[in-house]
GUPATOR-63952 format. One record per residue (C-alpha): residue in three letters; x, y, z. Coordinates in steps of 0.1 Angstrom, whole numbers. Layout:
{site 'ALA', {X, Y, Z}}
...
***
This chain:
{site 'UNK', {2336, 876, 884}}
{site 'UNK', {2299, 883, 891}}
{site 'UNK', {2275, 854, 890}}
{site 'UNK', {2246, 854, 865}}
{site 'UNK', {2211, 840, 873}}
{site 'UNK', {2203, 818, 844}}
{site 'UNK', {2167, 811, 854}}
{site 'UNK', {2156, 848, 853}}
{site 'UNK', {2141, 859, 820}}
{site 'UNK', {2157, 887, 802}}
{site 'UNK', {2139, 921, 800}}
{site 'UNK', {2135, 919, 763}}
{site 'UNK', {2118, 885, 766}}
{site 'UNK', {2094, 900, 792}}
{site 'UNK', {2086, 930, 770}}
{site 'UNK', {2080, 907, 741}}
{site 'UNK', {2057, 885, 761}}
{site 'UNK', {2037, 915, 773}}
{site 'UNK', {2034, 929, 737}}
{site 'UNK', {2022, 895, 725}}
{site 'UNK', {1996, 893, 752}}
{site 'UNK', {1984, 928, 745}}
{site 'UNK', {1982, 921, 708}}
{site 'UNK', {1962, 889, 715}}
{site 'UNK', {1937, 910, 736}}
{site 'UNK', {1934, 936, 708}}
{site 'UNK', {1928, 909, 682}}
{site 'UNK', {1901, 894, 705}}
{site 'UNK', {1884, 927, 710}}
{site 'UNK', {1884, 933, 672}}
{site 'UNK', {1870, 899, 665}}
{site 'UNK', {1842, 904, 691}}
{site 'UNK', {1834, 938, 675}}
{site 'UNK', {1833, 922, 641}}
{site 'UNK', {1808, 897, 652}}
{site 'UNK', {1773, 911, 643}}
{site 'UNK', {1745, 903, 667}}
{site 'UNK', {1714, 892, 647}}
{site 'UNK', {1687, 918, 649}}
{site 'UNK', {1656, 906, 667}}
{site 'UNK', {1624, 915, 650}}
{site 'UNK', {1596, 923, 675}}
{site 'UNK', {1563, 919, 659}}
{site 'UNK', {1539, 948, 667}}
{site 'UNK', {1510, 939, 690}}
{site 'UNK', {1479, 932, 671}}
{site 'UNK', {1449, 952, 683}}
{site 'UNK', {1418, 933, 677}}
{site 'UNK', {1387, 955, 676}}
{site 'UNK', {1361, 944, 702}}
{site 'UNK', {1331, 925, 690}}
{site 'UNK', {1299, 932, 707}}
{site 'UNK', {1283, 898, 704}}
{site 'UNK', {1310, 871, 701}}
{site 'UNK', {1337, 865, 727}}
{site 'UNK', {1371, 877, 716}}
{site 'UNK', {1400, 853, 720}}
{site 'UNK', {1433, 871, 725}}
{site 'UNK', {1460, 863, 698}}
{site 'UNK', {1487, 840, 708}}
{site 'UNK', {1520, 856, 719}}
{site 'UNK', {1546, 859, 692}}
{site 'UNK', {1571, 830, 691}}
{site 'UNK', {1605, 838, 706}}
{site 'UNK', {1632, 848, 682}}
{site 'UNK', {1658, 821, 678}}
{site 'UNK', {1693, 834, 681}}
{site 'UNK', {1719, 814, 663}}
{site 'UNK', {1749, 807, 684}}
{site 'UNK', {1782, 812, 668}}
{site 'UNK', {1807, 786, 681}}
{site 'UNK', {1842, 795, 675}}
{site 'UNK', {1863, 764, 679}}
{site 'UNK', {1895, 768, 694}}
{site 'UNK', {1924, 748, 682}}
{site 'UNK', {1951, 756, 707}}
{site 'UNK', {1985, 747, 695}}
{site 'UNK', {2007, 728, 718}}
{site 'UNK', {2031, 749, 737}}
{site 'UNK', {2066, 739, 731}}
{site 'UNK', {2088, 738, 761}}
{site 'UNK', {2120, 757, 757}}
{site 'UNK', {2147, 739, 775}}
{site 'UNK', {2175, 762, 783}}
{site 'UNK', {2208, 751, 771}}
{site 'UNK', {2236, 749, 795}}
{site 'UNK', {2259, 778, 789}}
{site 'UNK', {2295, 775, 797}}
{site 'UNK', {2300, 810, 789}}
{site 'UNK', {2278, 839, 792}}
{site 'UNK', {2263, 841, 758}}
{site 'UNK', {2234, 863, 748}}
{site 'UNK', {2203, 844, 753}}
{site 'UNK', {2184, 835, 722}}
{site 'UNK', {2151, 852, 717}}
{site 'UNK', {2124, 828, 729}}
{site 'UNK', {2098, 819, 705}}
{site 'UNK', {2065, 833, 717}}
{site 'UNK', {2036, 810, 711}}
{site 'UNK', {2004, 829, 706}}
{site 'UNK', {1974, 814, 723}}
{site 'UNK', {1940, 820, 709}}
{site 'UNK', {1917, 834, 735}}
{site 'UNK', {1883, 818, 737}}
{site 'UNK', {1857, 838, 721}}
{site 'UNK', {1828, 845, 744}}
{site 'UNK', {1796, 833, 731}}
{site 'UNK', {1771, 862, 726}}
{site 'UNK', {1743, 859, 750}}
{site 'UNK', {1708, 858, 735}}
{site 'UNK', {1691, 890, 739}}
{site 'UNK', {1662, 889, 764}}
{site 'UNK', {1630, 897, 747}}
{site 'UNK', {1603, 915, 767}}
{site 'UNK', {1576, 891, 779}}
{site 'UNK', {1545, 890, 757}}
{site 'UNK', {1517, 912, 770}}
{site 'UNK', {1493, 893, 792}}
{site 'UNK', {1460, 888, 775}}
{site 'UNK', {1434, 913, 789}}
{site 'UNK', {1405, 896, 806}}
{site 'UNK', {1374, 910, 791}}
{site 'UNK', {1341, 904, 807}}
{site 'UNK', {1320, 882, 785}}
{site 'UNK', {1295, 904, 768}}
{site 'UNK', {1259, 892, 770}}
{site 'UNK', {1243, 885, 738}}
{site 'UNK', {1215, 908, 726}}
{site 'UNK', {1189, 881, 731}}
{site 'UNK', {1200, 875, 767}}
{site 'UNK', {1199, 912, 775}}
{site 'UNK', {1164, 915, 760}}
{site 'UNK', {1153, 885, 780}}
{site 'UNK', {1167, 901, 812}}
{site 'UNK', {1149, 934, 804}}
{site 'UNK', {1116, 915, 798}}
{site 'UNK', {1120, 896, 831}}
{site 'UNK', {1126, 928, 850}}
{site 'UNK', {1097, 944, 833}}
{site 'UNK', {1074, 915, 841}}
{site 'UNK', {1086, 915, 877}}
{site 'UNK', {1079, 952, 880}}
{site 'UNK', {1045, 948, 865}}
{site 'UNK', {1037, 919, 889}}
{site 'UNK', {1048, 940, 918}}
{site 'UNK', {1027, 970, 906}}
{site 'UNK', {997, 947, 901}}
{site 'UNK', {1001, 933, 937}}
{site 'UNK', {1002, 969, 951}}
{site 'UNK', {972, 979, 931}}
{site 'UNK', {953, 948, 943}}
{site 'UNK', {962, 956, 979}}
{site 'UNK', {952, 992, 975}}
{site 'UNK', {919, 981, 959}}
{site 'UNK', {913, 958, 989}}
{site 'UNK', {920, 986, 1013}}
{site 'UNK', {897, 1010, 994}}
{site 'UNK', {870, 983, 994}}
{site 'UNK', {873, 977, 1031}}
{site 'UNK', {871, 1015, 1038}}
{site 'UNK', {841, 1018, 1015}}
{site 'UNK', {824, 989, 1033}}
{site 'UNK', {831, 1004, 1067}}
{site 'UNK', {818, 1038, 1055}}
{site 'UNK', {787, 1021, 1041}}
{site 'UNK', {781, 1003, 1074}}
{site 'UNK', {787, 1035, 1094}}
{site 'UNK', {763, 1054, 1070}}
{site 'UNK', {736, 1027, 1075}}
{site 'UNK', {740, 1028, 1113}}
{site 'UNK', {738, 1066, 1112}}
{site 'UNK', {708, 1065, 1088}}
{site 'UNK', {691, 1040, 1111}}
{site 'UNK', {698, 1061, 1141}}
{site 'UNK', {686, 1093, 1123}}
{site 'UNK', {655, 1075, 1111}}
{site 'UNK', {648, 1062, 1146}}
{site 'UNK', {653, 1097, 1160}}
{site 'UNK', {632, 1113, 1133}}
{site 'UNK', {605, 1087, 1139}}
{site 'UNK', {606, 1095, 1176}}
{site 'UNK', {604, 1132, 1169}}
{site 'UNK', {575, 1127, 1145}}
{site 'UNK', {557, 1105, 1170}}
{site 'UNK', {562, 1131, 1197}}
{site 'UNK', {550, 1159, 1174}}
{site 'UNK', {520, 1138, 1163}}
{site 'UNK', {512, 1131, 1199}}
{site 'UNK', {516, 1168, 1208}}
{site 'UNK', {494, 1178, 1179}}
{site 'UNK', {468, 1153, 1189}}
{site 'UNK', {469, 1165, 1224}}
{site 'UNK', {467, 1201, 1212}}
{site 'UNK', {438, 1193, 1190}}
{site 'UNK', {421, 1174, 1218}}
{site 'UNK', {427, 1204, 1242}}
{site 'UNK', {414, 1228, 1216}}
{site 'UNK', {384, 1207, 1209}}
{site 'UNK', {377, 1204, 1246}}
{site 'UNK', {382, 1242, 1250}}
{site 'UNK', {359, 1249, 1221}}
{site 'UNK', {333, 1225, 1234}}
{site 'UNK', {335, 1243, 1268}}
{site 'UNK', {333, 1277, 1252}}
{site 'UNK', {304, 1266, 1230}}
{site 'UNK', {287, 1253, 1260}}
{site 'UNK', {294, 1285, 1279}}
{site 'UNK', {282, 1306, 1249}}
{site 'UNK', {251, 1286, 1247}}
{site 'UNK', {244, 1290, 1283}}
{site 'UNK', {252, 1328, 1282}}
{site 'UNK', {278, 1323, 1310}}
{site 'UNK', {302, 1353, 1310}}
{site 'UNK', {339, 1346, 1302}}
{site 'UNK', {367, 1365, 1319}}
{site 'UNK', {390, 1387, 1297}}
{site 'UNK', {417, 1413, 1302}}
{site 'UNK', {420, 1447, 1286}}
{site 'UNK', {446, 1433, 1261}}
{site 'UNK', {420, 1408, 1248}}
{site 'UNK', {396, 1436, 1238}}
{site 'UNK', {393, 1447, 1202}}
{site 'UNK', {382, 1483, 1202}}
{site 'UNK', {363, 1499, 1174}}
{site 'UNK', {364, 1533, 1192}}
{site 'UNK', {389, 1532, 1220}}
{site 'UNK', {383, 1554, 1251}}
{site 'UNK', {405, 1585, 1257}}
{site 'UNK', {416, 1589, 1293}}
{site 'UNK', {437, 1622, 1289}}
{site 'UNK', {428, 1655, 1306}}
{site 'UNK', {407, 1638, 1332}}
{site 'UNK', {424, 1648, 1364}}
{site 'UNK', {449, 1674, 1376}}
{site 'UNK', {470, 1647, 1391}}
{site 'UNK', {481, 1613, 1378}}
{site 'UNK', {463, 1584, 1393}}
{site 'UNK', {455, 1547, 1384}}
{site 'UNK', {419, 1535, 1382}}
{site 'UNK', {406, 1500, 1378}}
{site 'UNK', {377, 1496, 1354}}
{site 'UNK', {354, 1466, 1352}}
{site 'UNK', {326, 1462, 1326}}
{site 'UNK', {307, 1436, 1307}}
{site 'UNK', {305, 1432, 1269}}
{site 'UNK', {274, 1415, 1255}}
{site 'UNK', {273, 1392, 1225}}
{site 'UNK', {263, 1422, 1204}}
{site 'UNK', {293, 1442, 1216}}
{site 'UNK', {274, 1465, 1239}}
{site 'UNK', {293, 1478, 1270}}
{site 'UNK', {274, 1477, 1302}}
{site 'UNK', {278, 1474, 1339}}
{site 'UNK', {307, 1499, 1341}}
{site 'UNK', {324, 1500, 1375}}
{site 'UNK', {353, 1523, 1382}}
{site 'UNK', {372, 1522, 1415}}
{site 'UNK', {388, 1554, 1427}}
{site 'UNK', {386, 1582, 1454}}
{site 'UNK', {383, 1611, 1429}}
{site 'UNK', {346, 1611, 1421}}
{site 'UNK', {350, 1636, 1393}}
{site 'UNK', {376, 1614, 1376}}
{site 'UNK', {354, 1583, 1382}}
{site 'UNK', {324, 1600, 1366}}
{site 'UNK', {344, 1612, 1336}}
{site 'UNK', {359, 1578, 1330}}
{site 'UNK', {324, 1561, 1330}}
{site 'UNK', {312, 1588, 1305}}
{site 'UNK', {340, 1582, 1281}}
{site 'UNK', {336, 1544, 1284}}
{site 'UNK', {300, 1547, 1273}}
{site 'UNK', {311, 1567, 1243}}
{site 'UNK', {335, 1540, 1232}}
{site 'UNK', {327, 1509, 1210}}
{site 'UNK', {341, 1474, 1212}}
{site 'UNK', {338, 1441, 1193}}
{site 'UNK', {322, 1411, 1210}}
{site 'UNK', {345, 1384, 1223}}
{site 'UNK', {346, 1351, 1204}}
{site 'UNK', {351, 1317, 1219}}
{site 'UNK', {348, 1285, 1199}}
{site 'UNK', {337, 1305, 1169}}
{site 'UNK', {307, 1320, 1186}}
{site 'UNK', {302, 1353, 1204}}
{site 'UNK', {302, 1351, 1242}}
{site 'UNK', {295, 1375, 1271}}
{site 'UNK', {327, 1388, 1285}}
{site 'UNK', {337, 1403, 1318}}
{site 'UNK', {366, 1427, 1313}}
{site 'UNK', {390, 1440, 1340}}
{site 'UNK', {417, 1466, 1332}}
{site 'UNK', {437, 1493, 1348}}
{site 'UNK', {442, 1528, 1333}}
{site 'UNK', {463, 1558, 1343}}
{site 'UNK', {445, 1591, 1341}}
{site 'UNK', {460, 1627, 1345}}
***
């Protein structure tokens, strides 16, 4: 006879156990699928329009959605121990009673809500009065700076005008001094000229009164009828003529120097036929001795 292992479970018992376990898992999965997760309502973000004057306080973040936890209490039944009965004879083993254990239902984890948006930091807007005050302050500062520049420019222009006036005064004084010196020199020269003219006139008057002949040149003579010295000689020659003119303008004392006697004689003849005005010195007629050179041909 073959020995039989009483402690080893039978194949049917093993299959039944596996079927029970698989059924329990299926039931658990169906139960988990039947459990509805509460929908989380996400409130839309409120967009607050910006206010130009007042500061805007961001709205508080929405409160977190409370998720109710569903607790499934497990009441496990006590497992009955199956004590094998001693078998005297190989008898078909009774079907073991399979005790189904309730699997613990996993608690649904609360859904993670997205963090509330961080409040945007907005720069505090200046009130209208503050902005106007700042503009006025800047305007006053610019006006003060412009006034300071204008005052500095006016001082520079005044200094330049004063320097130009002083330079003009110095130049005017120098010009006046120079003009005075020139005027004094001219007055002195005029006085000297007048004195010389007076002295010369006095001398000429004295000479005229004393009938003392005065010396003149041919260019000093003022002819009424000038002598003609052409066609006098066949060859060109220079003759020196000396004569005296009376106070009445009469030519006398004619003296001609030359070697050609015919030419000398013709020159004297033509000098007697000419007429001349008397010489004047100091406003009176004087006797004049005239010396001149002529070229005859």
